[in-house]
mmCIF file as gemmi writes it, N, C-alpha and C atoms, coordinates in Angstrom:
data_model
loop_
_atom_site.group_PDB
_atom_site.id
_atom_site.type_symbol
_atom_site.label_atom_id
_atom_site.label_alt_id
_atom_site.label_comp_id
_atom_site.label_asym_id
_atom_site.label_entity_id
_atom_site.label_seq_id
_atom_site.pdbx_PDB_ins_code
_atom_site.Cartn_x
_atom_site.Cartn_y
_atom_site.Cartn_z
_atom_site.occupancy
_atom_site.B_iso_or_equiv
_atom_site.pdbx_formal_charge
_atom_site.auth_seq_id
_atom_site.auth_asym_id
_atom_site.pdbx_PDB_model_num
ATOM 1 N N . MET Axp A 1 ? 13.646 25.269 -17.902 1 0 ? 1 A 1
ATOM 2 C CA . MET Axp A 1 ? 13.831 23.717 -17.849 1 0 ? 1 A 1
ATOM 3 C C . MET Axp A 1 ? 15.264 23.351 -18.757 1 0 ? 1 A 1
ATOM 4 N N . GLY Axp A 2 ? 15.777 24.148 -18.772 1 0 ? 2 A 1
ATOM 5 C CA . GLY Axp A 2 ? 17.156 23.5 -19.199 1 0 ? 2 A 1
ATOM 6 C C . GLY Axp A 2 ? 17.832 23.53 -18.314 1 0 ? 2 A 1
ATOM 7 N N . ASP Axp A 3 ? 17.812 23.337 -16.745 1 0 ? 3 A 1
ATOM 8 C CA . ASP Axp A 3 ? 18.632 22.78 -15.994 1 0 ? 3 A 1
ATOM 9 C C . ASP Axp A 3 ? 18.295 21.413 -15.372 1 0 ? 3 A 1
ATOM 10 N N . PHE Axp A 4 ? 17.104 20.722 -15.849 1 0 ? 4 A 1
ATOM 11 C CA . PHE Axp A 4 ? 16.554 19.498 -15.915 1 0 ? 4 A 1
ATOM 12 C C . PHE Axp A 4 ? 17.757 18.535 -15.788 1 0 ? 4 A 1
ATOM 13 N N . LYS Axp A 5 ? 17.966 17.909 -14.877 1 0 ? 5 A 1
ATOM 14 C CA . LYS Axp A 5 ? 19.009 16.414 -14.641 1 0 ? 5 A 1
ATOM 15 C C . LYS Axp A 5 ? 18.329 15.403 -14.747 1 0 ? 5 A 1
ATOM 16 N N . PRO Axp A 6 ? 17.852 14.682 -15.561 1 0 ? 6 A 1
ATOM 17 C CA . PRO Axp A 6 ? 17.541 13.467 -15.39 1 0 ? 6 A 1
ATOM 18 C C . PRO Axp A 6 ? 17.422 12.262 -14.175 1 0 ? 6 A 1
ATOM 19 N N . GLY Axp A 7 ? 17.16 12.113 -13.309 1 0 ? 7 A 1
ATOM 20 C CA . GLY Axp A 7 ? 17.544 11.316 -12.005 1 0 ? 7 A 1
ATOM 21 C C . GLY Axp A 7 ? 18.05 11.962 -10.845 1 0 ? 7 A 1
ATOM 22 N N . SER Axp A 8 ? 18.193 13.451 -11.097 1 0 ? 8 A 1
ATOM 23 C CA . SER Axp A 8 ? 18.827 14.337 -9.789 1 0 ? 8 A 1
ATOM 24 C C . SER Axp A 8 ? 17.243 14.675 -9.007 1 0 ? 8 A 1
ATOM 25 N N . MET Axp A 9 ? 16.194 14.314 -9.073 1 0 ? 9 A 1
ATOM 26 C CA . MET Axp A 9 ? 14.99 14.865 -7.978 1 0 ? 9 A 1
ATOM 27 C C . MET Axp A 9 ? 15.235 14.16 -7.107 1 0 ? 9 A 1
ATOM 28 N N . ASN Axp A 10 ? 14.998 14.4 -5.67 1 0 ? 10 A 1
ATOM 29 C CA . ASN Axp A 10 ? 14.408 13.972 -4.553 1 0 ? 10 A 1
ATOM 30 C C . ASN Axp A 10 ? 13.329 13.163 -4.242 1 0 ? 10 A 1
ATOM 31 N N . ILE Axp A 11 ? 12.839 12.017 -4.337 1 0 ? 11 A 1
ATOM 32 C CA . ILE Axp A 11 ? 11.672 10.901 -4.588 1 0 ? 11 A 1
ATOM 33 C C . ILE Axp A 11 ? 11.873 10.74 -3.325 1 0 ? 11 A 1
ATOM 34 N N . ARG Axp A 12 ? 12.3 10.719 -2.313 1 0 ? 12 A 1
ATOM 35 C CA . ARG Axp A 12 ? 11.878 10.393 -0.759 1 0 ? 12 A 1
ATOM 36 C C . ARG Axp A 12 ? 10.198 10.334 -0.189 1 0 ? 12 A 1
ATOM 37 N N . GLU Axp A 13 ? 10.175 11.387 -0.658 1 0 ? 13 A 1
ATOM 38 C CA . GLU Axp A 13 ? 8.396 11.913 -0.041 1 0 ? 13 A 1
ATOM 39 C C . GLU Axp A 13 ? 7.665 10.669 -0.708 1 0 ? 13 A 1
ATOM 40 N N . GLN Axp A 14 ? 7.913 10.487 -2.129 1 0 ? 14 A 1
ATOM 41 C CA . GLN Axp A 14 ? 6.673 9.591 -2.997 1 0 ? 14 A 1
ATOM 42 C C . GLN Axp A 14 ? 7.27 8.317 -2.555 1 0 ? 14 A 1
ATOM 43 N N . GLU Axp A 15 ? 8.569 7.862 -1.874 1 0 ? 15 A 1
ATOM 44 C CA . GLU Axp A 15 ? 8.742 6.211 -2.067 1 0 ? 15 A 1
ATOM 45 C C . GLU Axp A 15 ? 8.394 6.307 -0.466 1 0 ? 15 A 1
ATOM 46 N N . LYS Axp A 16 ? 8.026 6.838 0.439 1 0 ? 16 A 1
ATOM 47 C CA . LYS Axp A 16 ? 7.426 6.816 1.721 1 0 ? 16 A 1
ATOM 48 C C . LYS Axp A 16 ? 5.874 6.608 1.555 1 0 ? 16 A 1
ATOM 49 N N . THR Axp A 17 ? 4.934 7.616 0.432 1 0 ? 17 A 1
ATOM 50 C CA . THR Axp A 17 ? 3.749 7.448 0.488 1 0 ? 17 A 1
ATOM 51 C C . THR Axp A 17 ? 3.848 6.387 -0.341 1 0 ? 17 A 1
ATOM 52 N N . PHE Axp A 18 ? 4.129 5.625 -1.175 1 0 ? 18 A 1
ATOM 53 C CA . PHE Axp A 18 ? 4.412 4.593 -1.902 1 0 ? 18 A 1
ATOM 54 C C . PHE Axp A 18 ? 4.017 3.416 -0.98 1 0 ? 18 A 1
ATOM 55 N N . ASP Axp A 19 ? 5.174 3.424 0.051 1 0 ? 19 A 1
ATOM 56 C CA . ASP Axp A 19 ? 5.591 2.116 1.251 1 0 ? 19 A 1
ATOM 57 C C . ASP Axp A 19 ? 4.355 2.436 2.395 1 0 ? 19 A 1
ATOM 58 N N . GLY Axp A 20 ? 3.614 3.374 2.188 1 0 ? 20 A 1
ATOM 59 C CA . GLY Axp A 20 ? 2.23 3.362 3.316 1 0 ? 20 A 1
ATOM 60 C C . GLY Axp A 20 ? 1.377 3.146 2.11 1 0 ? 20 A 1
ATOM 61 N N . PHE Axp A 21 ? 0.904 3.347 1.262 1 0 ? 21 A 1
ATOM 62 C CA . PHE Axp A 21 ? 0.122 2.858 0.544 1 0 ? 21 A 1
ATOM 63 C C . PHE Axp A 21 ? 0.175 1.045 0.519 1 0 ? 21 A 1
ATOM 64 N N . VAL Axp A 22 ? 1.265 0.514 0.256 1 0 ? 22 A 1
ATOM 65 C CA . VAL Axp A 22 ? 1.469 -0.827 0.064 1 0 ? 22 A 1
ATOM 66 C C . VAL Axp A 22 ? 1.29 -1.986 1.448 1 0 ? 22 A 1
ATOM 67 N N . ARG Axp A 23 ? 1.554 -0.619 2.083 1 0 ? 23 A 1
ATOM 68 C CA . ARG Axp A 23 ? 1.51 -1.334 3.763 1 0 ? 23 A 1
ATOM 69 C C . ARG Axp A 23 ? 0.244 -1.113 4.373 1 0 ? 23 A 1
ATOM 70 N N . PHE Axp A 24 ? -1.009 -0.417 3.806 1 0 ? 24 A 1
ATOM 71 C CA . PHE Axp A 24 ? -2.274 -0.05 3.871 1 0 ? 24 A 1
ATOM 72 C C . PHE Axp A 24 ? -2.687 -0.928 3.258 1 0 ? 24 A 1
ATOM 73 N N . VAL Axp A 25 ? -2.978 -1.671 1.749 1 0 ? 25 A 1
ATOM 74 C CA . VAL Axp A 25 ? -3.464 -2.547 1.39 1 0 ? 25 A 1
ATOM 75 C C . VAL Axp A 25 ? -3.104 -3.693 1.757 1 0 ? 25 A 1
ATOM 76 N N . ALA Axp A 26 ? -2.21 -4.222 2.033 1 0 ? 26 A 1
ATOM 77 C CA . ALA Axp A 26 ? -1.817 -5.372 2.767 1 0 ? 26 A 1
ATOM 78 C C . ALA Axp A 26 ? -2.52 -5.682 3.964 1 0 ? 26 A 1
ATOM 79 N N . TRP Axp A 27 ? -2.697 -4.941 4.709 1 0 ? 27 A 1
ATOM 80 C CA . TRP Axp A 27 ? -3.35 -4.583 6.36 1 0 ? 27 A 1
ATOM 81 C C . TRP Axp A 27 ? -5.095 -5.16 5.805 1 0 ? 27 A 1
ATOM 82 N N . ALA Axp A 28 ? -5.303 -4.553 4.585 1 0 ? 28 A 1
ATOM 83 C CA . ALA Axp A 28 ? -6.506 -4.093 4.128 1 0 ? 28 A 1
ATOM 84 C C . ALA Axp A 28 ? -6.925 -5.594 3.814 1 0 ? 28 A 1
ATOM 85 N N . MET Axp A 29 ? -6.538 -6.037 3.133 1 0 ? 29 A 1
ATOM 86 C CA . MET Axp A 29 ? -6.324 -7.497 2.579 1 0 ? 29 A 1
ATOM 87 C C . MET Axp A 29 ? -6.514 -8.662 3.684 1 0 ? 29 A 1
ATOM 88 N N . ALA Axp A 30 ? -5.482 -8.021 4.653 1 0 ? 30 A 1
ATOM 89 C CA . ALA Axp A 30 ? -5.537 -9.28 5.502 1 0 ? 30 A 1
ATOM 90 C C . ALA Axp A 30 ? -7.099 -9.02 6.575 1 0 ? 30 A 1
ATOM 91 N N . VAL Axp A 31 ? -7.124 -8.191 6.859 1 0 ? 31 A 1
ATOM 92 C CA . VAL Axp A 31 ? -8.47 -7.831 7.209 1 0 ? 31 A 1
ATOM 93 C C . VAL Axp A 31 ? -9.863 -8.758 6.915 1 0 ? 31 A 1
ATOM 94 N N . ILE Axp A 32 ? -9.582 -7.955 5.617 1 0 ? 32 A 1
ATOM 95 C CA . ILE Axp A 32 ? -10.876 -8.625 4.507 1 0 ? 32 A 1
ATOM 96 C C . ILE Axp A 32 ? -10.938 -9.858 4.508 1 0 ? 32 A 1
ATOM 97 N N . LEU Axp A 33 ? -9.577 -10.976 4.416 1 0 ? 33 A 1
ATOM 98 C CA . LEU Axp A 33 ? -9.671 -12.251 4.342 1 0 ? 33 A 1
ATOM 99 C C . LEU Axp A 33 ? -10.169 -12.662 5.317 1 0 ? 33 A 1
ATOM 100 N N . LEU Axp A 34 ? -9.71 -12.073 7.048 1 0 ? 34 A 1
ATOM 101 C CA . LEU Axp A 34 ? -10.087 -12.634 8.11 1 0 ? 34 A 1
ATOM 102 C C . LEU Axp A 34 ? -11.684 -12.456 8.485 1 0 ? 34 A 1
ATOM 103 N N . ILE Axp A 35 ? -11.962 -11.177 7.598 1 0 ? 35 A 1
ATOM 104 C CA . ILE Axp A 35 ? -13.316 -11.343 8.04 1 0 ? 35 A 1
ATOM 105 C C . ILE Axp A 35 ? -14.386 -12.297 7.344 1 0 ? 35 A 1
ATOM 106 N N . LEU Axp A 36 ? -13.815 -12.757 5.912 1 0 ? 36 A 1
ATOM 107 C CA . LEU Axp A 36 ? -14.606 -13.672 5.25 1 0 ? 36 A 1
ATOM 108 C C . LEU Axp A 36 ? -14.339 -15.034 5.778 1 0 ? 36 A 1
ATOM 109 N N . VAL Axp A 37 ? -13.342 -15.073 6.471 1 0 ? 37 A 1
ATOM 110 C CA . VAL Axp A 37 ? -13.063 -16.427 7.023 1 0 ? 37 A 1
ATOM 111 C C . VAL Axp A 37 ? -13.769 -16.977 7.929 1 0 ? 37 A 1
ATOM 112 N N . PHE Axp A 38 ? -14.405 -15.371 9.063 1 0 ? 38 A 1
ATOM 113 C CA . PHE Axp A 38 ? -14.95 -15.598 9.982 1 0 ? 38 A 1
ATOM 114 C C . PHE Axp A 38 ? -16.629 -15.822 9.538 1 0 ? 38 A 1
ATOM 115 N N . MET Axp A 39 ? -17.056 -15.216 8.722 1 0 ? 39 A 1
ATOM 116 C CA . MET Axp A 39 ? -18.517 -15.552 8.157 1 0 ? 39 A 1
ATOM 117 C C . MET Axp A 39 ? -18.537 -16.626 7.568 1 0 ? 39 A 1
ATOM 118 N N . ALA Axp A 40 ? -17.578 -17.076 7.102 1 0 ? 40 A 1
ATOM 119 C CA . ALA Axp A 40 ? -17.917 -18.736 6.531 1 0 ? 40 A 1
ATOM 120 C C . ALA Axp A 40 ? -17.856 -19.527 7.675 1 0 ? 40 A 1
ATOM 121 N N . LEU Axp A 41 ? -17.25 -19.697 8.534 1 0 ? 41 A 1
ATOM 122 C CA . LEU Axp A 41 ? -17.352 -20.235 9.955 1 0 ? 41 A 1
ATOM 123 C C . LEU Axp A 41 ? -18.634 -19.785 10.488 1 0 ? 41 A 1
ATOM 124 N N . VAL Axp A 42 ? -19.313 -18.729 10.602 1 0 ? 42 A 1
ATOM 125 C CA . VAL Axp A 42 ? -20.275 -18.594 11.405 1 0 ? 42 A 1
ATOM 126 C C . VAL Axp A 42 ? -21.685 -19.073 10.589 1 0 ? 42 A 1
ATOM 127 N N . ASN Axp A 43 ? -21.604 -19.216 9.422 1 0 ? 43 A 1
ATOM 128 C CA . ASN Axp A 43 ? -22.531 -19.731 8.825 1 0 ? 43 A 1
ATOM 129 C C . ASN Axp A 43 ? -22.469 -21.407 8.58 1 0 ? 43 A 1
ATOM 130 N N . ALA Axp A 44 ? -21.75 -21.561 8.888 1 0 ? 44 A 1
ATOM 131 C CA . ALA Axp A 44 ? -21.459 -23.256 8.588 1 0 ? 44 A 1
ATOM 132 C C . ALA Axp A 44 ? -21.961 -23.904 9.622 1 0 ? 44 A 1
């Protein structure tokens, strides 16, 4: 543990995973919103 230097770890994989997660959530919210709008229009 004595060799640890804060800020020196490569976190590129974690950043890519987080970016993918954020992209997935954004697409999922858009799809859900479209489904809700469609359901509202069909029942009107």
